[in-house]
N, C-alpha and C positions, 0 to 999 in steps of 0.2 A: 316230710311235709315241708312245703315252701313257706318260709318265714320272711316277714319284713320287720325291720328294726326302726322304731320311731324314737329319735332322740340322738344328740351328738355330744352330750356332756361327759364329765369324768366317769360316771357310772357306766354309760354306754361303752366307753373305751376300755374300762378296767374289767367289767364283768359281763355285760349283755352281749357285746359283739364277740369277744373270745369265747364266751360260753356257748353261743349259738353255733360258732364254727366247730367247737369240740363235741357237740351233741351228736349222737349216733344217727338219729332219724330225722335230722333237720338239714334243709338246704337254705342257706341265707341268700335270698334273692336280691334285696336292696335295702337302702337306707334312706329315710326321709327325716329332715329336721326343719325347724323354723329358720335356721341359717343355712342356706344351700351350700355356701362355701365349706362350712364345717361338715356338712353331709357328704360332700364330694371327697373331702380329705379322709373321713372316717371310712366311707365306702371303699376307697382305694386301698387303705390299709387292710381291710377285710376281704378284699377280692370280690366285692359286690358292686352293684350299680347304685348310683345316686339319683334319687327322684326328686323332681321339682314340685310334685303335686301329690298330696296324701291319697287322694282318690285313685290316682294312677297306680300307686304302690298297692292299694287294697285290690285292684283289679288283677294284679299279678301274683297274689300270695293267698295261702289258705289260713295263715295265722299271723298275729302281730305281737311283737314283744315291745313294751313300752319303757322307755328310760327318759321320762320327762317329769316336770313337777306335777304333783298329784291333781291340781286343779286342771291342768292341761290334759292329763291322762284321762280324767273322768269324762271330759268332753269328747275326746277322740275315740275312746273306747266304745262309747255308745254308738258312734258312727260305724266303727269296725264291726260291732256285734250285729247291728242291723243289716250290715252287708254279708253276714254269714261267716265272719272270720273268727277263729279261735283266738282266745286272749291269754297272753302271758303278761301279767300285770305286776307293778311294783307296789310296795307298801308305802303309805296307806293308800287304799283304793281311791280315796278322795279326801279333801279337807273339810267337806260339808256332808252331813248325814244324807241330805236329800239327794246329793250328787251320787253318793255311793249306792243308794238304793236304786237310783236310775240306771246306773251301770249294771247292777245285779239284775234288774228287771229286764233290761235290754238283752243280756246274755241269756237268761232263762227263756225269754220270749222267742228268741232266735234259735234256741236249742244248741248253742255253741258251747264248747268246753272252756274251761278257764282254770288258771292256776295263779296264785298270788305268791311272789317270791319273798316269803319270810325265811331269811337265810338259814337260820338254825334247823328248819324243817327239812333241809336238803343237805346238810352236812353229815358225812358218814358217822363221825364220832358222836355227834349229838343224837343221831338216830339210834345208835346203839345204846346210849344212855336212856332215852325214852323207852326203848324196848325193855331194858333192864328194870326200869321203874314200874312198867306195866305188869311185870311178872312177880313183883314183890308187893305184899299188902302192908297196911298199917301206916301209910304216909299221912302225917298230920298237917304239914305245912311246908313252906319253902320261902326263898327270897331270891330277888335278882337286884343287883346293883350295877348301874352303868354310868360312870362319870367319864364323859368325853370332853376333849378340848378342841372345840370347833375352830377356834381362832388361833390354834398353834400354827406357827409358821410352816408352810408347806402342806397343810391340810387341804386336799383337793376340793373339799365341800365347804371351805370356809366362807366362800362368797355366795353360797346358795341363799337367795332371798327367803324362800319359805321356811328353811331350817332356822335361819336367824329370827324371823318373825314369829314362828309357832313354837319354837323351842323343843325340848327333849320329849315332851309328852306326845307330840305328833311324829317325831322322827324315830327315836329309839323305843318310844312307848309301844308301838305296834309289835316290835320284836319281843318286848317283854311279856306282853299279854299272850302272844302266840306260843312262846316258849314255856311259860309257866302253865298255860292251858294244856299243852301237850304233856307236860310232866305230871300234873295233878288233876286233870279232868277239866271239862268246860267251866267257864267263868260265869257265875250268875250275878254277882254284884261287884260294885267298885265304889270305893270311897277315896276321895282325893284331898290332899292338904298341900298347900303351896308354901314355898319358902322364898329365899332371896333370889332374884332373877327368875330363871326358868326352873329352879330346882322344885321337884315335886315327889311326894310319896303317895303310893297308892296301896290300899288294902283290898285284896281280892278275896271274895268268897266263892269257892268252887263247889260244883254240884256233888262232889265226892264228900263234902264235909270239911275239906281241908281249907285253911287260910294261908295266903301267901302276901308278901309285901314287896314293893318295888320302890327303889330310890333312883332318881334320874336327874341328870343335868347335862346340858350341851357345853357349858361354859366353865368347866372345872379348870383350875390351874394345871398346866401340863404335868407337873409332878404328882398331881392327885388322880390323873386319869387312870381308870381301872374298870375291870368287869369281873363279876362273880355271880354265879347262880348255883343254887343248892336246894335240895329237899331234905326234910328230916321226919323221923317217925320211929317206929318200932325197930327197924333195921339199922338205926343210926342216922348218920348224915351222908348224903351222896352228892358230891359236886359235879356239876356239868363240866366235861373236858373242854379246854379252850379251843376256839376255832384255830385252824392252821393259819398262821400270819399271811395276810395277802392272798389267801387262796380262795378266790371267788369263781374261777372259771369252772371248776368241777361241780360245785353245787348248782350253778346256773344251768350248766349242761343237763344236769339231772332233772331240774325243774322243766326244761324244755322237752326232754324225752318223755316225762310223765305227762305233760300236756298232750303230746301226740298219742300216747296210750289212752288217755281219758277220752280223747276224740274218737279213737277207734273203737272203744268198748262202750261208749255212752255212759260209763259209770262216773259220777262226779268225783273229782279229786278231793281229798280231805281238807286241803287249804285252797278251795276255789273261791270264786267271787262272793258267794253267799257267806262263807267263813270270813272273808275280808271285810264284808260289810258288817258282820257282827262285831268285829274288832272296832270298826269306826263307831258303831253304836256305843260301845263301852268307852271309847275315847271322848265322844261327844258328851256323854253323861259326866265323865270326870271333868272335862273342861267347863261345863255348866256349873259344877260345884265350885271350881276354882274361881270362876267369874263371879258367882254369887257371894263368895267369901272375900273378894277384893274390896278394898276401901273405895268409897265413891267421893 
């Protein structure tokens, strides 16, 4: 399938571009970005063409991979869907619930396939963990803790405006909800409590009857940066294996190949834009609770 890449930032260079090149069933045709000089440089590194016009890129491809801020993605993805192009989206689908629903409705209305790149859903080790949990009964709950140090020297995402403005709930929060939902079943309810800065704790109620908790911050001291996820129940505690350090190419290639397969079969992918929109619904509810609880 012929793909176009939209975006030229760190994630496009680290994951999206190399992942599309590595995918079995993908031909990377071209790159478009809001900065044409950066698009030209990235396209050259990937052996693709640089496009000056987004619509021109759409005319030459069958699918579009997005590596741009969520608000930009939401606008451009609707255009791509209405043009009949399949969508490989990043998380969150949008920063506004109405925008996420608009992308979902455009994709469904056009009959295009979609996949949202929730990283853990495409990592081999994580998938084996999810499969193991699914064959074992009696899970009562779980937890996920993700303390990242966005402002640590050398962090490629440290200057990202939307990450700095929206904090962990919108950046790592989508991963947390996707991961715990895969481990313990769909999430029905969310309760949010804020702390200092962007620190947030979420209590999730799953349709399985399990309850899980999430603790997140983007701005932890570097010495405190860490990640842990686990479930507990009748069989004990099962920790999620860590992601391979810096290994994004393989999972992204898997996501791209699975988008191609979904387009070919017409069967929606488990983490398509409808799922991505449900995650935004939960995040929007949590954000509303945090905002209502803030001092005025």
